C-alpha positions in Angstrom: 98.3 68.0 47.5 96.5 71.3 47.0 93.4 71.6 45.0 92.1 74.3 42.8 88.8 75.0 41.0 89.8 73.0 38.0 89.8 69.9 40.2 86.0 70.1 40.6 83.3 69.2 38.2 80.8 72.0 37.4 77.2 70.9 38.0 74.4 73.2 37.2 71.5 73.0 39.7 68.0 73.4 38.2 66.2 76.5 39.4 63.4 74.4 40.8 65.8 72.8 43.3 67.3 76.0 44.6 65.7 77.2 47.7 65.7 80.9 48.5 65.1 82.4 51.8 64.3 85.9 50.5 61.5 87.6 52.3 59.9 90.4 50.5 58.9 93.3 52.7 55.6 94.7 51.7 54.6 98.4 52.0 51.7 97.3 54.3 54.2 95.6 56.7 56.4 98.7 56.8 53.4 100.9 57.6 52.3 98.6 60.4 55.8 98.6 61.9 56.0 102.4 61.6 52.6 102.8 63.2 53.6 100.4 66.0 57.0 102.0 66.8 56.6 105.7 65.9 54.6 106.5 69.0 57.1 104.9 71.4 59.7 106.9 73.3 63.2 105.6 73.9 62.1 103.5 76.9 59.2 102.0 75.0 61.5 101.0 72.1 64.0 99.5 74.5 61.3 97.5 76.2 60.2 96.1 72.8 63.8 95.3 72.0 64.3 93.4 75.3 61.0 91.4 74.7 62.1 90.5 71.1 65.5 89.5 72.3 64.1 87.3 75.0 61.7 85.7 72.5 64.5 85.0 70.0 66.8 83.6 72.7 64.1 81.1 73.7 63.6 80.1 70.0 67.4 79.8 69.5 67.3 82.4 66.6 69.2 85.2 68.3 72.3 86.4 66.4 74.2 88.7 68.7 76.9 89.5 66.1 74.2 90.5 63.6 72.7 92.9 66.2 76.1 94.4 66.9 76.7 94.9 63.2 73.3 96.6 62.8 74.0 99.0 65.7 77.4 99.8 64.2 75.8 100.5 60.9 73.5 103.2 62.4 76.0 104.6 64.9 76.2 107.8 63.0 72.5 108.5 63.4 72.3 107.8 67.1 73.2 110.0 70.0 76.3 108.7 71.6 74.6 107.7 74.8 71.9 105.8 73.0 74.6 104.0 70.9 76.5 103.0 74.0 73.3 101.8 75.8 72.4 99.6 72.8 75.9 98.3 72.5 76.0 97.4 76.2 72.6 95.8 76.1 73.7 93.6 73.2 77.0 92.8 74.8 75.2 91.6 77.9 73.3 89.0 75.8 76.4 87.0 75.0 
């Protein structure tokens, strides 16, 4: 027997009970990140990336597919060699 939406009762959940995981990014946080990363060359940025990846792996919060999707989304802005290096680094994390 197949079911459709009419088979379910609609229950409205009060706003107080709905948890959101939205994180707001503040301008101050963006400035700190810019200051931290803007002075780094490609090798420095890759070192930071490797450290962050290691940290997230240990914490169990690393999402390799999300990283691949992120790299794909900025592919057009990267030199081909950089894109391939990033993609290979992320593939090696699997």
